[in-house]
C-alpha positions, 0 to 999 in steps of 0.5 A: 533490480526490478524483475520486468515481468514479475507483475505481468499476470498480477493485478495491482490495487492502489488505495487512493481514497483517504481524506488526508485531513492532516495534509489539508493545511498544505494541499487544501481539499485535493486528494493527497495521493495526487499531490505533487512531490518534487513536481510529480504527482505522488501516485504517478511515482508509484505507477512508474515503480509498478511498470518497472516490475511489469505491471499491466493492470492497476485498480485504483480504489478511490473515494474522496476527490476521485477526479484528482486521482483520475487526472493524475493517472491519465498519462499512464493509460497507454502503459496500463489498464487503469480501473476505478473502483469508486466507493460511495461512502467511506469504507476504510482500507479493508472495505475499499479492498473488498469493493475493489476485489470485484474488479480483480482477475488474478488469484493473487494481487499486489496492494499498495497504500497510495500515500507511501512508498518503500522500495520493497524487493517484490520478487523476494516478497512474492517468493515468500508468499508463494512458499507459504500459500500466503493469505497476506504477505507484507513488506516491512521497513525499519522506522526510527520512530515506530509510533506512526506505523504498525510495529511487527515481530516475526519468527525465523520463517517470516511468520508474523508473531505480533502486530501492534498498529501505531503503538503510543509509546516513547519514540523507538526504532521498530520494524513496521508495516510498509503498506505493500502486500501480496494478498489472496483474492479469495481471502479478500472476497471472503471479507464481509460486505458491510456499511461503515468502515473496515480497516485492514490495519486494525480489523484484519491484520491482527486477527489474521496474525492469530491464525498464523497465516500472516507473513512479512519480509523486512527490507532495506531502504527508507519508508516514505509517506506523505501523511503529514505536512512534515513527511510530505515536505521531506518526501521528494528529497528522500525519493531522490536520494533513493534513486528509484522514482 
């Protein structure tokens, strides 16, 4: 069960600026995180989940079609303080976070990919993060086909030993990056500000893994994403079967 006060004093950042190129055949030029899944904007489902954990303040890292995100999240303005962190040019996931950190008020933040959902045990994830003075502690999920996600190997203490983003091998089950992270604000603030894109998955996590400061926690349940027409079409059924959103 969610802990209704866990995120009361933790700012959350939702990455909501991607172009969603693969999904345009289904949703057109709209922002994918705001696309309806079973009659509800996907990002609204994420905000419901955060509210159940006591979230009070959410920074929306937006770029492409930011007005779609603003409209989809407006109904939550009576429950959450919503802050738009708007990129003027594509910055990538890490670049968007580096920009958003200027709006973060807490020493630790929770980061979510806006186009995926996993019912992570946030209390356990935070406990692991705090116990190890974590820089980044990531939620992990089992995927029957690990090729679309980041494949992760852990030691017995939860330290990430290796990280391969979207390995191009034959289909095989794998423990993968679920797109949910507790992150040190100081670490994000130390990332360079630069023109061009910087990827959390490709430019930050592999290097952090080499320092021994990246931790992960595998959980149960199904990882849902809306990145492709096929996964978008099945997302509503999976979410309903999980009974969470």
